[in-house]
Residue, then its C-alpha position, 0 to 999 in steps of 0.5 A: m715701263e709698259k703695263v704688264t700683269k703679274e701673270e704675263i710675267l710669271e709665262t715669260v719667266s716660265k716660257y722664257k726660252e720661247k718669249s721675244n726680246k721685247d717680253l724679255e726686256i719687260a719681265l727684266e724690268f718688272i723684276n728689277t723693279e721689283f728687286e728695287k722696291t723690296k731692298e728698299n723695304l728690307i732697309k727699312l724693316t732691318d732699320h726699324l728692327d734695330k731701333l726696337e732692339i735699342t729701345y727694347n734694350t734701355i727700357l730693359k736696362e732701367y727695368k734691372n736696375r729698378n728690380a735690382r735695389 
């Protein structure tokens, strides 16, 4: 992928009808890369959130059991 700034991508997005096919291709590659990174981060965060919930519920259950006595 060519080195491109976010500003250049934003310009291509806002003026896509005027841009060359090469500019559109660069923008598509950039957007796809950002999409894949974001998707990967969301999957990792979802997994982390699930583990936190399980851990919280396990400790909460133990805490409630101890206080019920």
